[in-house]
Backbone as CSV, one residue per row, in Angstrom:
resi,resn,N_x,N_y,N_z,CA_x,CA_y,CA_z,C_x,C_y,C_z
1,UNK,173.993,84.135,64.910,174.056,85.104,65.933,173.112,84.821,67.005
2,UNK,171.983,83.942,67.121,171.464,83.366,67.980,172.476,82.284,68.578
3,UNK,172.797,81.657,67.354,173.979,80.379,67.730,174.882,80.583,68.871
4,UNK,175.520,81.915,68.635,176.613,82.087,69.172,175.984,82.036,70.979
5,UNK,175.136,83.209,70.989,174.110,83.762,72.265,174.281,82.295,72.860
6,UNK,173.352,80.762,72.434,173.439,79.929,73.455,174.423,79.227,73.198
7,UNK,175.312,79.202,72.355,176.885,78.891,73.043,177.634,79.169,74.306
8,UNK,177.171,80.692,74.397,177.838,81.751,75.516,177.012,81.483,76.756
9,UNK,175.705,80.925,76.244,175.159,80.745,77.494,175.074,79.224,78.200
10,UNK,175.082,78.197,77.409,175.671,76.648,78.031,177.438,76.918,78.886
11,UNK,177.794,77.993,77.938,179.385,78.147,78.384,179.261,78.906,80.200
12,UNK,177.713,79.588,79.784,178.079,80.552,81.331,177.807,79.186,82.459
13,UNK,176.262,78.419,82.163,176.217,77.708,83.734,176.938,76.393,83.920
14,UNK,177.606,76.140,82.935,178.783,75.382,82.941,179.784,75.828,84.073
15,UNK,180.045,77.393,83.181,181.134,78.013,84.649,181.088,77.874,85.639
16,UNK,179.365,77.779,86.353,178.814,77.902,87.151,178.786,76.712,87.966
17,UNK,178.326,75.872,87.429,178.497,74.365,87.411,179.917,74.145,88.704
18,UNK,180.987,74.101,87.730,182.671,73.948,88.071,182.661,74.881,89.273
19,UNK,181.957,76.176,88.789,182.873,76.900,90.960,181.664,76.306,91.877
20,UNK,180.345,76.564,91.533,179.792,75.318,92.568,180.423,74.218,93.167
21,UNK,181.086,73.179,92.440,181.297,72.209,92.625,182.223,72.283,93.403
22,UNK,183.393,73.603,93.188,184.851,73.523,93.685,184.294,73.941,95.791
23,UNK,182.998,74.164,95.287,182.801,74.977,96.552,182.263,73.671,98.024
24,UNK,180.755,73.105,96.975,180.207,71.859,97.597,181.753,71.025,97.666
25,UNK,182.546,70.633,97.208,183.542,69.774,98.091,184.549,69.884,99.420
26,UNK,184.082,71.535,99.445,184.540,71.656,100.634,183.750,71.617,102.157
27,UNK,182.221,71.155,101.481,180.960,71.159,102.617,180.834,69.770,102.744
28,UNK,180.469,69.903,104.190,180.354,68.269,104.743,179.075,67.436,103.971
29,UNK,179.093,66.690,103.676,177.478,65.866,102.891,176.660,66.237,103.904
30,UNK,175.234,66.345,103.166,174.031,67.017,103.500,174.034,68.464,104.370
31,UNK,174.655,69.144,103.600,174.851,70.622,104.017,173.761,71.120,103.597
32,UNK,173.023,72.283,104.060,171.908,72.706,102.739,172.757,73.976,102.289
33,UNK,172.937,74.115,101.206,173.023,75.453,100.052,172.553,76.351,99.937
34,UNK,172.979,77.489,99.894,172.144,79.253,100.102,171.301,78.959,98.726
35,UNK,170.300,79.590,98.704,169.236,79.684,97.912,170.061,80.118,96.231
36,UNK,169.002,79.746,95.264,169.499,80.004,93.906,169.716,81.551,93.841
37,UNK,168.172,82.024,94.686,168.375,83.797,95.109,169.801,84.349,95.666
38,UNK,170.281,83.329,96.208,171.684,83.856,96.944,172.397,83.683,96.065
39,UNK,172.738,82.826,95.281,173.924,82.261,94.405,174.195,83.457,93.782
40,UNK,173.074,83.613,92.911,172.805,84.814,91.688,173.530,85.428,91.945
41,UNK,173.108,86.260,93.467,174.415,87.175,94.012,175.628,87.071,93.702
42,UNK,176.151,86.465,94.271,177.170,85.908,94.578,177.865,85.574,93.161
43,UNK,177.380,84.988,92.858,178.239,84.888,90.920,177.558,86.012,89.875
44,UNK,176.831,86.403,90.364,176.558,87.747,89.373,175.949,87.163,88.652
45,UNK,175.098,86.516,88.085,174.587,85.476,87.007,172.875,85.497,87.861
46,UNK,172.194,85.315,86.329,170.281,85.248,86.833,170.229,84.085,87.169
47,UNK,169.330,83.728,88.434,168.561,82.511,88.675,168.345,81.846,88.084
48,UNK,168.589,81.840,86.294,168.514,80.847,85.605,169.172,80.002,85.329
49,UNK,170.470,80.675,84.947,172.060,80.112,84.991,172.147,79.168,86.020
50,UNK,171.688,79.492,86.973,172.233,78.806,88.629,171.697,77.640,88.940
51,UNK,170.509,77.593,87.952,168.948,76.373,88.030,169.467,76.032,87.485
52,UNK,170.252,76.259,86.287,171.013,75.117,85.437,172.008,75.056,85.440
53,UNK,172.787,75.393,86.487,173.998,74.680,86.663,173.865,73.812,87.781
54,UNK,172.524,73.929,88.897,172.471,73.131,89.874,171.943,71.812,89.457
55,UNK,171.001,72.617,88.109,170.282,70.858,87.265,171.418,69.663,87.176
56,UNK,172.759,70.701,86.860,173.962,69.670,85.964,174.416,68.757,87.251
57,UNK,174.913,69.425,88.334,175.210,68.684,89.417,174.311,67.970,90.459
58,UNK,173.124,68.439,90.094,171.834,67.191,90.583,171.720,65.287,89.758
59,UNK,172.512,65.648,88.398,172.303,65.185,87.179,173.554,63.752,87.557
60,UNK,174.289,64.727,88.082,175.436,64.269,88.228,175.452,63.463,89.707
61,UNK,174.711,63.812,90.712,174.866,62.803,92.353,175.621,64.043,93.296
62,UNK,176.029,65.145,92.624,176.729,65.903,93.859,176.057,66.863,94.826
63,UNK,175.078,66.956,94.096,173.478,67.636,95.421,172.513,66.870,94.813
64,UNK,171.611,66.886,95.915,170.070,66.286,95.873,168.844,67.624,96.613
65,UNK,167.832,67.514,95.902,166.590,68.734,96.269,166.113,68.202,96.891
66,UNK,165.274,68.639,98.104,164.175,67.978,98.932,162.916,69.495,98.601
67,UNK,162.184,69.081,98.042,161.009,70.396,97.990,160.528,70.891,99.217
68,UNK,160.800,72.089,99.056,160.454,73.102,100.426,161.339,72.918,101.235
69,UNK,162.540,72.395,101.543,163.473,72.585,101.816,164.406,73.631,101.548
70,UNK,165.477,72.634,100.089,166.016,73.778,99.101,167.383,72.385,99.011
71,UNK,168.324,73.070,98.600,169.374,71.647,98.104,170.521,71.149,98.429
72,UNK,170.790,70.050,99.061,171.872,69.722,100.270,173.116,69.022,99.065
73,UNK,174.125,69.071,99.883,175.777,67.940,99.388,175.499,67.167,99.229
74,UNK,175.296,66.078,98.572,174.875,65.153,98.555,176.423,63.995,99.251
75,UNK,176.217,62.864,99.734,177.277,62.311,100.361,177.880,61.322,99.542
76,UNK,178.823,60.145,99.630,179.398,59.360,98.623,178.218,58.402,98.140
77,UNK,178.549,57.932,97.007,178.097,57.354,96.389,177.771,55.895,96.506
78,UNK,177.052,54.673,96.651,177.535,53.558,97.092,176.477,52.633,95.476
79,UNK,177.316,52.247,94.432,176.148,51.100,93.797,176.172,49.900,94.181
80,UNK,175.047,49.562,94.077,174.752,48.267,93.764,175.157,47.378,92.574
81,UNK,175.619,46.371,92.738,175.266,45.030,91.459,174.107,44.717,91.464
82,UNK,173.493,43.466,90.888,172.517,42.716,90.507,172.984,41.436,91.000
83,UNK,173.977,41.139,91.780,174.401,39.959,92.349,173.990,40.062,93.543
84,UNK,173.327,38.692,94.666,173.257,38.697,95.837,173.758,38.672,96.598
85,UNK,173.986,39.825,97.413,175.109,40.099,98.196,174.067,40.499,99.300
86,UNK,175.133,40.337,100.998,174.156,41.319,101.889,174.837,42.462,102.412
87,UNK,174.429,43.282,102.650,174.528,44.523,103.110,176.255,44.669,103.559
88,UNK,176.543,44.156,104.208,178.009,43.531,105.232,179.153,43.399,103.980
89,UNK,178.551,42.628,102.817,179.267,42.626,102.111,179.324,43.184,101.438
90,UNK,178.562,44.056,100.794,178.388,45.470,100.224,179.284,46.209,100.447
91,UNK,179.207,46.497,101.708,180.125,47.455,102.229,181.499,47.344,102.828
92,UNK,181.849,45.359,102.755,183.171,45.567,102.909,183.725,45.401,101.208
93,UNK,183.350,45.494,100.795,184.016,45.071,99.680,184.706,46.599,98.745
94,UNK,183.547,47.811,99.708,184.232,48.965,99.127,184.795,49.607,100.003
95,UNK,185.854,48.967,101.276,186.441,49.577,101.886,185.819,50.487,103.424
96,UNK,184.055,49.736,103.625,183.490,50.634,104.640,183.111,49.547,105.777
97,UNK,183.142,50.031,106.514,182.617,49.346,108.028,181.279,49.325,108.321
98,UNK,180.636,48.058,107.604,179.298,47.695,107.915,179.476,47.665,109.859
99,UNK,177.781,47.993,109.864,177.238,48.197,111.249,175.682,47.856,111.445
100,UNK,175.390,47.467,112.664,173.895,47.173,112.508,173.672,47.955,113.368
101,UNK,172.006,48.651,113.718,171.427,49.208,114.997,170.546,48.581,115.004
102,UNK,170.191,48.229,115.898,168.704,46.864,116.790,167.604,47.749,116.779
103,UNK,166.606,48.150,116.375,165.313,49.234,116.507,164.443,48.681,117.382
104,UNK,164.369,47.401,116.920,163.090,46.406,116.862,163.502,44.641,116.793
105,UNK,163.305,44.330,117.918,163.181,42.479,117.483,161.941,41.954,118.382
106,UNK,161.025,41.084,117.163,160.006,40.868,118.177,158.957,39.623,117.079
107,UNK,158.242,38.939,117.533,157.784,38.206,116.912,156.416,38.575,116.612
108,UNK,155.361,38.505,115.540,154.178,38.480,114.927,153.759,37.797,114.050
109,UNK,152.334,37.570,113.950,151.800,37.015,113.290,151.810,37.214,111.829
110,UNK,152.148,36.049,111.016,152.435,36.535,109.716,151.131,37.054,108.611
111,UNK,150.392,37.304,108.936,149.539,38.120,108.382,149.252,37.591,106.819
112,UNK,148.171,37.380,105.892,148.328,36.980,104.546,148.957,37.664,103.390
113,UNK,148.802,38.615,103.760,150.221,38.748,102.525,151.301,38.296,102.404
114,UNK,152.358,38.532,103.587,153.384,38.091,103.713,153.365,36.686,104.081
115,UNK,152.244,36.402,104.625,152.556,34.609,104.561,152.249,33.769,103.446
116,UNK,151.515,34.161,101.956,151.367,34.230,100.492,152.999,34.120,100.701
117,UNK,153.554,35.389,100.537,154.958,35.492,99.949,155.898,33.995,100.404
118,UNK,155.454,33.805,101.655,156.730,33.067,102.639,156.184,31.216,102.650
119,UNK,155.098,31.304,101.866,154.327,30.122,101.634,153.934,29.639,103.131
120,UNK,153.572,30.119,103.969,153.551,28.924,105.266,151.421,30.001,105.253
121,UNK,150.697,29.601,106.385,149.759,30.004,107.529,149.620,32.048,108.068
122,UNK,148.691,32.205,107.437,148.807,33.658,108.156,148.629,33.791,109.480
123,UNK,148.475,32.923,110.469,148.349,32.573,111.667,149.933,32.200,112.090
124,UNK,151.125,31.852,111.245,152.223,31.529,111.520,153.026,32.643,111.895
125,UNK,153.922,32.376,113.124,154.438,33.143,113.393,156.215,33.871,112.718
126,UNK,156.347,35.163,113.079,157.344,35.414,112.099,158.518,35.737,112.840
127,UNK,159.737,36.293,113.202,160.896,36.820,113.874,160.200,37.914,113.033
128,UNK,160.650,39.467,113.474,160.584,40.643,112.625,161.927,40.796,113.204
129,UNK,162.885,41.896,112.522,164.111,42.099,112.933,164.157,43.729,112.176
130,UNK,164.001,44.972,112.909,163.469,45.813,112.212,165.624,47.178,112.475
131,UNK,166.352,47.212,111.669,167.389,47.650,112.070,167.747,49.103,111.074
132,UNK,168.630,49.434,111.640,169.682,50.693,110.834,170.680,49.854,110.415
133,UNK,171.003,50.644,109.011,172.621,49.634,108.822,173.093,50.536,108.335
134,UNK,174.613,50.980,108.540,175.438,52.040,108.386,176.636,51.372,107.947
135,UNK,177.093,52.646,107.583,178.382,52.058,106.475,179.924,53.424,107.260
136,UNK,180.894,53.032,107.746,181.425,54.173,108.760,180.406,55.235,109.458
137,UNK,179.813,54.717,110.345,178.834,55.250,111.017,177.881,55.886,110.357
138,UNK,177.831,56.047,108.787,176.642,56.746,108.753,175.756,56.030,108.186
139,UNK,174.601,56.344,108.666,173.425,55.965,108.376,173.110,55.517,106.679
140,UNK,172.650,54.126,106.194,172.034,54.017,104.741,171.384,53.558,104.332
141,UNK,170.492,52.911,105.243,169.269,51.540,104.530,168.429,51.338,106.301
142,UNK,167.534,51.519,105.868,166.325,50.784,107.625,165.874,49.484,106.845
143,UNK,166.141,48.571,107.748,165.511,47.399,106.352,164.975,46.408,107.980
144,UNK,164.037,46.247,107.135,162.774,45.206,108.139,162.595,44.015,107.667
145,UNK,163.317,42.908,108.680,163.450,41.263,108.158,162.238,40.657,108.920
146,UNK,161.445,39.942,107.894,160.486,38.566,108.680,160.905,37.334,108.042
147,UNK,161.510,36.589,109.020,161.255,35.251,109.054,160.767,34.229,109.462
148,UNK,160.510,33.099,109.252,159.514,32.192,109.834,160.043,31.415,111.235
149,UNK,159.269,31.962,112.144,159.839,31.548,113.492,160.236,30.067,113.383
150,UNK,159.485,29.298,112.601,159.465,27.427,112.823,161.318,27.593,112.147
151,UNK,161.286,28.594,111.625,163.337,28.115,111.044,163.929,28.629,111.733
152,UNK,163.955,29.293,112.815,164.889,30.171,112.949,164.778,29.801,114.823
153,UNK,164.255,29.167,115.402,164.422,29.161,116.661,165.514,29.362,117.911
154,UNK,165.602,30.508,118.669,166.128,31.351,119.377,166.877,32.395,118.131
155,UNK,166.323,32.879,117.595,167.150,33.668,117.039,167.372,35.050,117.324
156,UNK,166.261,35.201,118.435,165.748,36.882,118.830,166.680,36.686,120.286
157,UNK,167.342,35.737,120.611,168.999,35.876,121.257,170.177,35.631,120.190
158,UNK,169.928,36.066,119.200,171.325,35.996,118.535,171.062,37.038,117.532
159,UNK,170.582,37.875,117.833,170.883,39.136,116.839,172.114,39.622,115.998
160,UNK,172.547,39.641,115.364,173.845,39.748,114.341,173.696,41.039,114.827
161,UNK,174.910,41.706,114.613,175.347,43.132,114.625,176.142,43.335,113.600
162,UNK,176.161,42.198,112.790,176.683,42.214,111.266,175.843,41.454,110.173
163,UNK,175.926,40.488,109.708,175.101,39.587,108.185,174.636,38.897,108.639
164,UNK,173.163,39.120,108.940,172.314,38.507,108.951,172.472,36.605,107.990
165,UNK,172.938,37.237,106.734,172.986,35.864,105.796,173.996,34.629,106.781
166,UNK,175.304,35.609,107.380,176.062,34.709,107.926,175.384,33.892,109.194
167,UNK,174.997,34.209,110.075,174.333,33.591,111.507,173.460,32.663,110.253
168,UNK,172.266,33.119,109.610,171.160,32.123,109.484,172.091,30.621,108.710
169,UNK,173.354,30.679,107.992,174.199,29.861,107.676,174.775,29.408,108.303
170,UNK,175.467,30.243,109.167,176.125,28.933,110.701,175.226,28.746,111.691
171,UNK,174.368,29.060,112.135,173.593,28.558,112.804,172.310,27.556,112.288
172,UNK,171.950,27.949,111.350,170.342,27.158,111.242,170.632,26.070,109.517
173,UNK,171.642,27.151,109.369,172.107,25.829,107.468,170.788,26.458,106.333
174,UNK,170.679,27.512,106.563,169.870,28.504,105.733,170.663,28.787,105.066
175,UNK,170.532,28.927,103.801,171.159,29.463,102.513,170.275,30.198,101.742
176,UNK,170.326,31.604,101.617,169.537,32.545,100.785,170.657,32.134,99.381
177,UNK,170.126,31.386,98.349,170.934,31.337,97.141,170.766,32.235,94.951
178,UNK,169.077,33.190,95.755,168.545,33.927,94.395,167.231,34.360,95.387
179,UNK,166.514,35.469,94.958,165.927,36.362,95.327,165.415,37.190,94.293
180,UNK,163.403,37.378,94.326,162.682,37.987,93.890,162.435,39.457,94.863
181,UNK,163.039,40.581,93.542,163.009,41.675,94.136,162.106,43.079,93.044
182,UNK,161.881,43.736,94.181,160.697,44.740,93.209,161.756,46.001,94.408
183,UNK,161.827,47.275,93.261,162.274,48.149,93.717,161.364,49.430,93.209
184,UNK,161.260,50.464,93.965,160.770,51.397,93.934,161.519,52.991,94.433
185,UNK,160.976,53.716,93.793,161.380,54.907,94.009,160.348,55.669,95.228
186,UNK,160.801,56.183,95.982,159.710,56.919,97.454,160.582,57.951,98.090
187,UNK,159.716,58.854,98.842,160.220,59.846,99.591,159.989,59.701,100.984
188,UNK,161.219,59.982,101.461,160.486,59.457,103.390,159.868,60.769,103.534
189,UNK,159.349,59.724,104.739,158.542,60.762,106.055,159.572,61.262,106.984
190,UNK,158.867,62.094,107.860,159.658,62.542,108.842,160.342,61.299,109.743
191,UNK,159.827,60.498,110.190,160.122,59.379,111.075,161.847,58.340,110.220
192,UNK,161.449,58.007,109.022,162.059,57.215,108.408,163.257,58.640,108.180
193,UNK,163.327,59.660,107.454,164.501,60.562,107.760,165.185,60.882,108.351
194,UNK,164.287,61.289,110.164,164.687,60.759,111.121,165.830,59.555,111.649
195,UNK,165.749,58.796,110.860,166.269,58.069,111.564,167.766,57.760,110.075
196,UNK,167.629,58.014,109.417,168.531,57.777,108.535,169.136,59.073,108.430
197,UNK,168.925,60.081,109.041,169.924,61.383,109.145,169.900,62.516,108.078
198,UNK,168.467,62.522,107.228,168.620,63.538,106.214,166.841,64.281,106.076
199,UNK,166.826,65.070,105.580,165.534,65.962,105.162,164.484,65.170,104.925
200,UNK,163.549,65.200,106.174,161.901,65.019,105.302,161.677,65.094,103.851
201,UNK,160.869,63.872,102.905,160.863,64.149,101.706,162.181,63.527,100.589
202,UNK,163.556,63.468,101.599,164.684,62.899,100.645,164.176,61.736,99.834
203,UNK,164.940,61.755,98.453,164.457,60.681,97.604,165.223,59.227,98.328
204,UNK,164.467,58.441,98.212,165.041,57.133,98.868,164.331,55.597,98.087
205,UNK,165.213,54.938,97.735,164.795,53.499,97.289,164.516,52.546,97.998
206,UNK,163.101,51.915,97.663,162.536,50.868,98.975,162.517,49.868,97.715
207,UNK,163.555,48.428,98.261,163.822,47.009,97.628,162.926,46.322,98.907
208,UNK,161.959,45.421,97.896,160.966,44.310,98.771,161.732,43.144,98.297
209,UNK,162.232,42.042,98.638,163.021,40.942,99.015,162.257,39.886,99.061
210,UNK,162.233,38.691,98.431,161.681,37.251,98.955,163.127,36.149,98.598
211,UNK,163.746,35.926,99.457,165.024,35.677,99.331,164.224,34.201,99.606
212,UNK,165.301,33.361,98.221,165.073,31.749,98.608,166.165,31.016,98.292
213,UNK,165.696,29.453,98.637,167.120,28.776,98.830,167.072,27.819,98.313
214,UNK,167.799,26.930,97.469,168.643,26.476,96.786,166.912,25.036,95.780
215,UNK,166.280,25.420,96.459,164.424,24.469,96.100,163.834,25.362,95.697
216,UNK,164.614,26.621,95.756,163.183,28.005,95.837,162.219,27.794,96.881
217,UNK,162.654,27.314,97.723,161.337,27.670,99.313,161.781,29.212,99.975
218,UNK,160.632,29.881,100.248,161.111,30.825,100.737,161.721,30.966,102.141
219,UNK,162.147,32.207,102.121,163.096,31.751,103.740,163.132,33.393,104.519
220,UNK,162.549,34.433,104.134,162.744,35.442,104.318,161.941,36.501,103.574
221,UNK,161.343,37.350,103.626,160.955,38.440,103.548,161.342,40.209,103.920
222,UNK,162.285,40.470,103.533,162.523,41.858,103.692,162.327,42.832,102.942
223,UNK,161.993,44.060,103.689,161.847,45.552,103.347,163.140,46.534,103.656
224,UNK,163.714,46.801,102.623,164.939,47.683,102.855,164.507,49.295,102.066
225,UNK,164.849,50.332,103.034,164.492,51.542,102.282,165.844,52.475,102.471
226,UNK,166.465,52.895,101.052,168.119,53.302,101.069,167.855,54.698,100.534
227,UNK,168.598,55.131,101.255,169.270,56.925,101.057,169.308,56.501,99.535
228,UNK,168.689,57.610,98.774,168.651,58.013,97.441,170.162,58.592,96.925
229,UNK,170.178,59.638,98.399,171.818,60.098,97.823,172.728,59.296,97.668
230,UNK,172.991,58.081,98.622,174.245,57.640,98.974,173.912,56.132,98.031
231,UNK,172.890,55.861,97.415,172.781,54.136,97.181,172.102,54.120,95.618
232,UNK,172.573,53.350,94.929,172.245,53.555,93.517,172.391,51.661,93.108
233,UNK,171.366,51.430,91.996,171.310,49.828,91.526,171.799,50.575,90.049
234,UNK,173.298,49.723,89.641,173.784,49.412,88.678,173.610,47.987,88.206
235,UNK,173.211,48.355,87.044,173.560,47.261,86.060,173.699,47.072,84.463
236,UNK,174.538,45.764,83.751,174.039,45.980,82.414,173.213,45.538,81.662
237,UNK,172.716,46.007,80.901,171.287,45.284,80.159,172.002,45.282,78.625
238,UNK,171.813,44.335,77.961,172.097,43.790,76.313,170.874,43.633,75.900
239,UNK,170.480,43.974,74.295,169.621,44.374,73.405,169.806,43.159,72.638
240,UNK,168.748,42.887,72.443,168.702,41.475,71.412,168.349,41.648,70.209
241,UNK,168.858,41.185,68.955,168.323,41.536,67.448,167.364,41.527,67.413
242,UNK,166.378,42.261,66.297,164.624,41.714,66.504,164.653,40.400,66.048
243,UNK,165.374,39.685,65.549,165.099,38.305,64.876,165.753,37.130,65.793
244,UNK,166.136,38.055,67.100,166.054,37.002,68.594,167.570,36.410,68.830
245,UNK,168.344,36.508,67.378,169.701,36.473,67.719,170.454,37.458,68.686
246,UNK,170.640,37.104,69.778,172.014,38.509,70.340,173.422,38.063,70.153
247,UNK,173.716,39.398,69.691,174.886,40.232,69.406,174.469,40.240,67.642
248,UNK,173.745,40.256,67.053,173.452,40.668,65.866,173.428,41.875,65.618
249,UNK,173.114,42.313,64.663,174.026,44.246,64.564,172.567,44.326,64.289
250,UNK,171.866,45.479,64.833,170.212,45.904,64.898,170.171,46.450,63.790
251,UNK,168.767,46.633,63.186,168.620,46.954,62.288,168.596,48.614,61.895
252,UNK,168.589,49.213,60.970,168.474,50.439,60.773,167.259,50.970,59.793
């Protein structure tokens, strides 16, 4: 008897999930959905059933929740692989039009932390670029780039609207061939959220990158903050057998 009830309950919240999904697809991205109480009344089910249906939708990336604000419709998701590509290359490869909106461009002293990452002196100057990166006019990412000023003379007069990597290669013969990156899950503060067009407290990915040339010399220190509802990282992993031989059958 309990097994039958369990199956019925699962079918009910899956059915509500499907009904909500049909409704969501008619709404623009980042639309605030009705409350759980309102949805329960609309579909004549319990709030617990609605909550389980929303959990499934969130797991599938169709909605995202912001603490204290509610549940919102997600936008299309852009997956990033582990290949070292620029934002512009990523967007073009997906049939989207990349764009950059420059918010600030100046020269600043490196300071101890970034100087250590870039193998320069703390008093050395850096060119700092702060940009909003967009795809099809939708803000996707906040990007702060630091480059040793000595390696990019005159860059402030040439700030690109597209790929910075292409400009560095063309004008300065600087090519980033690999990068060390650290990825963190964060929530957006009010300023970041406003620039990215989402609610404060929305989920995001922060990626700190040190880009290196073919001789492992550091060329850039970049911090990128990506909207969690529009961007994810996708990569394959492989489990080696306990004896260290790749491809062997795992022990049972």
